[in-house]
KEDREN-26182 format. One record per residue (C-alpha): residue number from 1; x negated, z, y negated. Coordinates in Angstrom, 2 decimals. Each point is the difference from the previous one (the first is absolute). Example, Ala and Ser with C-alpha at 12.3 -4.5 7.8 and 13.67 -1.06 7.14 Angstrom:
! KEDREN-26182
SITE   k      c1      c3      c2
SITE   1  -12.30    7.80    4.50
SITE   2   -1.37   -0.66   -3.44
This chain:
! KEDREN-26182
SITE   k      c1      c3      c2
SITE   1    0.13   -0.01   -0.05
SITE   2   -2.74    0.91   -2.29
SITE   3   -1.62   -3.94    0.00
SITE   4    3.63   -1.17   -0.57
SITE   5    0.15    2.40   -3.25
SITE   6   -3.11   -1.09   -0.96
SITE   7    0.91   -4.01    0.23
SITE   8    2.69    1.16   -2.42
SITE   9   -1.90    2.16   -2.49
SITE  10    0.89   -2.12   -2.80
SITE  11    3.79   -0.20    0.05
SITE  12    2.47    2.59   -1.07
SITE  13    2.49    0.04    2.45
SITE  14    4.21    0.80   -0.06
SITE  15    2.23    1.37    2.52
SITE  16    3.11   -2.24   -0.62
SITE  17    2.65    2.80    0.67
SITE  18   -1.46    2.33   -2.36
SITE  19   -2.48   -2.35   -2.23
SITE  20   -2.27    3.00    0.50
SITE  21   -3.63   -0.87    0.16
SITE  22   -1.43    0.45    3.57
SITE  23   -3.50   -0.93   -0.61
SITE  24   -2.06    0.16   -3.38
SITE  25   -3.56   -0.33   -0.49
SITE  26   -1.80    2.89   -1.31
SITE  27   -1.08   -1.74   -3.57
SITE  28    3.54   -0.71   -0.69
SITE  29   -0.59   -3.56   -0.97
SITE  30    1.02   -2.57    2.37
SITE  31    2.03   -2.85    0.95
SITE  32    3.89    0.78    0.25
SITE  33    2.08   -1.68    2.86
SITE  34    3.54    0.55    0.62
SITE  35    1.90   -1.45    2.60
SITE  36    3.72   -0.06   -0.24
SITE  37    1.97   -0.59    3.08
SITE  38    2.44    1.41    2.33
SITE  39   -0.43    0.54    3.63
SITE  40   -3.56   -1.00    0.14
SITE  41   -2.16    1.13    2.89
SITE  42   -2.49    2.68   -1.35
SITE  43   -2.87   -1.88    1.70
SITE  44    0.72   -3.23   -1.48
SITE  45    0.34    1.56   -3.28
SITE  46   -3.33    1.33    0.28
SITE  47   -1.05   -3.64    1.14
SITE  48    1.48   -1.45   -3.37
SITE  49   -1.84    2.78   -1.99
SITE  50   -2.91   -0.98    1.60
SITE  51    0.50   -3.50   -0.44
SITE  52    0.52    0.37   -3.69
SITE  53   -3.38    1.95   -0.30
SITE  54   -2.02   -2.49    2.23
SITE  55    1.30   -3.19   -1.91
SITE  56   -0.54    1.63   -3.44
SITE  57   -3.66    1.18    0.76
SITE  58   -0.54   -3.63    1.16
SITE  59    1.41   -1.81   -2.86
SITE  60   -0.84    2.24   -2.95
SITE  61   -3.81    1.29    0.59
SITE  62    0.30    2.36   -3.14
SITE  63    1.17    3.37    1.59
SITE  64    0.44    1.30   -3.66
SITE  65    2.48   -2.98   -0.74
SITE  66    1.77    0.67    3.19
SITE  67    0.53    3.63   -0.34
SITE  68    1.99   -0.76   -3.18
SITE  69    2.60   -2.06    1.87
SITE  70    3.36    1.00    1.12
SITE  71    1.79   -1.90    2.86
SITE  72    3.53    0.52    1.01
SITE  73    0.97   -1.97    3.16
SITE  74    3.88   -0.53    0.43
SITE  75    0.95   -0.87    3.46
SITE  76    3.82   -1.70   -0.91
SITE  77    2.01   -3.05   -0.05
SITE  78   -1.44   -2.73   -2.32
SITE  79    0.35   -3.55   -0.58
SITE  80   -3.55   -0.57    1.41
SITE  81   -1.96    1.50    2.93
SITE  82   -2.33    1.68   -2.67
SITE  83   -0.68    0.00   -3.61
SITE  84   -2.52    2.00   -2.12
SITE  85    0.74    0.76   -3.89
SITE  86   -1.16    2.08   -2.88
SITE  87    1.95    3.37   -0.28
SITE  88    2.66   -0.33   -2.74
SITE  89   -1.61    2.83   -2.06
SITE  90   -3.51   -1.35    0.70
SITE  91   -2.04   -1.48   -2.87
SITE  92    0.11   -3.62    0.47
SITE  93   -3.32   -0.79   -1.49
SITE  94   -1.79    2.64    2.12
SITE  95    2.19    0.43    3.06
SITE  96   -0.82    3.07    2.11
SITE  97    3.32    0.69    1.76
SITE  98    1.42   -2.45    2.41
SITE  99    3.35   -0.25    2.25
SITE 100   -0.23   -1.85    3.23
SITE 101    3.31   -1.04    1.63
SITE 102   -0.07   -0.68    3.67
SITE 103    3.09   -1.39    2.11
SITE 104   -0.72    0.51    3.66
SITE 105    3.25   -1.51    0.93
SITE 106   -1.47   -3.20   -1.09
SITE 107   -3.11    0.41    2.37
SITE 108    1.90    0.10    3.12
SITE 109   -0.20   -3.17    1.04
SITE 110   -2.90   -2.51   -0.13
SITE 111   -0.21   -3.09   -1.57
SITE 112    1.47   -1.87    3.09
SITE 113    2.92    2.30   -0.13
SITE 114   -1.12    2.09    3.13
SITE 115    0.80    3.57   -0.28
SITE 116   -3.28    2.31   -0.43
SITE 117   -0.65    3.13    2.04
SITE 118   -0.42    3.25   -1.74
SITE 119   -3.83   -0.19    0.07
SITE 120    0.39   -3.38   -1.55
SITE 121    2.14    1.05   -2.76
SITE 122   -2.33    2.79   -0.75
SITE 123   -2.84   -2.34   -0.28
SITE 124    2.03   -2.51   -1.96
SITE 125    0.90    3.10   -2.51
SITE 126   -3.37    0.89   -0.70
SITE 127   -1.11   -3.89   -0.26
SITE 128    2.17   -0.33   -2.72
SITE 129   -0.91    3.54   -1.85
SITE 130   -3.56   -1.40    0.10
SITE 131    1.44   -3.25   -1.44
SITE 132    1.82    1.83   -3.06
SITE 133   -3.21    2.31   -0.43
SITE 134   -2.00   -3.05   -0.89
SITE 135    2.46   -0.74   -2.56
SITE 136   -0.25    3.76   -1.23
SITE 137   -3.65   -0.77   -0.26
SITE 138    0.68   -3.10   -1.84
SITE 139    2.05    2.08   -2.61
SITE 140   -2.95    2.43   -0.42
SITE 141   -2.42   -2.38   -0.30
SITE 142    2.02   -1.82   -2.87
SITE 143   -0.30   -3.18    2.31
SITE 144    4.16   -0.01    0.18
SITE 145    1.52    0.86   -3.17
SITE 146    3.37   -0.60   -1.62
SITE 147    1.06   -1.70   -3.12
SITE 148    2.48    1.34   -2.65
SITE 149    2.59   -1.78    1.91
SITE 150   -0.91    1.57    3.38
SITE 151   -1.32   -3.21    1.66
SITE 152   -3.20    0.48    1.97
SITE 153   -3.28   -1.29   -1.22
SITE 154   -3.02   -0.14    2.81
SITE 155   -3.73   -0.21   -2.26
SITE 156    2.32   -0.96   -3.01
SITE 157    1.63   -2.75    1.58
SITE 158    3.81   -0.29    0.53
SITE 159    0.82   -1.73    3.40
SITE 160    3.73   -1.52    0.15
SITE 161    1.58    0.19    3.48
SITE 162    2.41   -2.56    0.58
SITE 163    0.19    0.41    4.02
SITE 164   -1.28    2.05    3.07
SITE 165   -3.24   -2.37   -0.03
SITE 166   -0.89    0.71   -3.65
SITE 167    0.27    3.68    0.91
SITE 168   -2.58   -0.33    2.91
SITE 169   -2.34   -2.06   -2.35
SITE 170   -0.08    3.05   -2.62
SITE 171   -3.48    1.22   -0.29
SITE 172    0.97    3.73   -0.07
SITE 173    1.93   -0.59    3.26
SITE 174   -2.81   -2.14    1.66
SITE 175   -2.07    3.21   -0.61
SITE 176    2.58    2.44    1.19
SITE 177    0.95   -1.99    3.36
SITE 178   -3.81   -0.82    0.49
SITE 179   -0.70    4.08   -0.10
SITE 180    2.76    1.17    1.86
SITE 181   -1.04   -0.36    3.43
SITE 182   -3.63    1.00   -0.80
SITE 183    1.55    3.46   -1.60
SITE 184    2.22    0.58    3.10
SITE 185   -2.79   -0.69    2.62
SITE 186   -2.58    2.08   -1.55
SITE 187    2.54    3.25   -0.71
SITE 188    1.39   -0.71    3.58
SITE 189   -3.87    0.41    1.32
SITE 190   -0.37    3.09   -1.88
SITE 191    3.39    1.39    1.00
SITE 192   -0.63   -0.16    3.66
SITE 193   -3.23    1.48   -0.37
SITE 194    1.52    2.98   -1.96
SITE 195    2.74    0.09    2.75
SITE 196   -2.35    0.24    2.64
SITE 197   -2.02    2.77   -1.94
SITE 198    3.19    2.31   -0.27
């Protein structure tokens, strides 16, 4: 258990029912992560926290910058399988607070329409979480911004999307889709090792 806590030393975790802190570093400065989900298995919830920590360490090298972030993950019905956004109360010019929405109901079937097993759904949730955390990184690093009209800009350029093919050609989506599987595989290797140690 000590190795598991060492892995998560940079994140403040919250118990969903009471929103009470269940783990915090001694210095009091750390990235805050909260998962809002009903009926989520406690081990999988811990894996989600681990994925947040792993992905952010890989995506944002600066510990000081990571320690100023707050990420709220909401597992609920949504138009897409996942979306990352700047929190409505965050400073849009220097965002440090984010909301990630994941809709697990959209992950129950693969692209061929076949139903996924529970393990496959869990992997898909973690992979989508990694994808959305790439967008969080893009917001933090000011690669992805919003203008006054709310339109997204990537490195200062507004890209217009007329269809699904245009969406997959967006440079910020290319990066997110390109990194999601590597983040998942890297995290699962560490998670498996940690589970064996416990």
